[in-house]
N, C-alpha and C positions, 0 to 999 in steps of 0.2 A: 450550458456553458456560462461561466461567470465573466462579465465584462464590466468595465468602468465607463460610464457615460461621459462624453465630452460636451454634450449639448442637452438641453431639455427636450425630451421626446414624450409626446402624449401617450398615455396609457402604459408607459414603460417605466419612466423615472425622470429624475432631474439631474443636472450637471453634477458630476463628482460621486454619484452613487454607484455602489457595486450591486449589479442586478444579475439575476439568473434568467437567461433567454435561451430559446431554441438554438441549437448549433447552426442550423441553416440560416436563420434570421441574422445571426451574428456574422457568419461567413459571407453571406450574399448581399446583405444590406448595410448593417452597422459598420463593419470594418472597412469595406471599400469606400464608403462615403465619409470615413473618418469621424463618425458620430460616436464611436466607442473604441476602446483599446482592450486587449486581453488583460484580465485581472492578474497582475503580478506585483511584487513589492516595488520594483523599480518604476513600473507604470503608475502605481498609486502615488508615488512621490511627484512624478511629473504632472499628473492630473491635478494634484493638490496645488502645485505652483500655478498652473493655468487657472484654476478656480479662484485663487487669491488675486491674480492679475485681472480676471474678469470682474470680480467684486469691486476692485479699485476703479476700473474703467466705468463700471455701472454707476458708482457713486458720483464720479465726475460728470457723467452725462446727465444724471438727474439734477445735480446742482446747476448746470448750465441751463437746463430746461426750466427750472424754477426761476432763475434770473430772467429768462426770456418771457416767462409767464407774467412776471411783475411789469415788464415793459409793455406787453401786449394788452394787459387789462386797462380798459379805458380808451383804447384806440378805436376810432370810428372810420369805417371805410364807406365812401359814398360811391354808388354805382348809378350811372345815368343810363336809362333804357327807354325805348319807345314803348308807349302804353296807349291803349285804346279806351273804350267805354268802361266804366265801373272799375277803373284802376287795374285792369288786367294787362299784363305785359305781352308784347309780341315776342315770344320766345320765353326764356327764363334765365335766372341768375344761378350759376352753378358754383361748385367749389373752385373751379379754375378761375372764374371771374373774381371771386373773393381773394384767391392767391395773387392774382395780378394786381388787385387793389392794394394788398399788403406790400407787394414788391414795389409799388410806386411810393410807398412810405418807408422804403429801405428795410423791410422785414422779409427775408427769404424763407418762406414757409412752403413746404411741399404740399400740393393740393390734396394728397391722400390723407394728410393729417387733419384737414378741415372736415369736421363731422357734420355734414349737411345731409340730413336724412332724405329729403326730397328737394328738388330745385325750387327756388323762390319764384312764384309766378304772379305776385301782386306787389303793388307799391307799398312802402312803409318802412318801419324800423324793425330789425330782427337781431336777436342775440344768437351768435353762431359759435359753438364750442370748437376749440382747436386743441387736439390731443398732441402735446409736445413730447410726452414720454408716457410710460405705462400708466402712471397715476397722477400726472401733471397735466391739468386741463386749464386753458385760459379761454375767456369769453371775449369775442370781438363783436362790436356793434356794427351791423351792416345796414346802411340806409339806401334804399332803392328809390331813386327820384325819377320823375317824368322828364323826358327830353322835350324841350320846347321847340 
């Protein structure tokens, strides 16, 4: 069965493509979830309009993310934590702590966008990448200081 995809679907195709899929897959999954529409000339026009609107929206979001990236570059977040011997923290600094520190500086960044592989468990200065968009990444400096 030929369908026109309305969203990018792994191992099937990308938005706006006409793909041939199994009838059951289309009838039971793609069509009910509105991920695709049946391939007809009128549907092709509608999907093309949707694709153009999506591209415009995508470009706008990327531009906003690049502007925010310029503002975030050079921002330093200081986090005060209790620490013991050898500068080991009691607990750790997570992406939520970094997001809260950025919120204190009037940057509302979702904690899931902060790319912290492992929680920070020592005192010091760290570069933490923040993924604002697919290919727009800003680096924020996080300073973990000892509580007196």
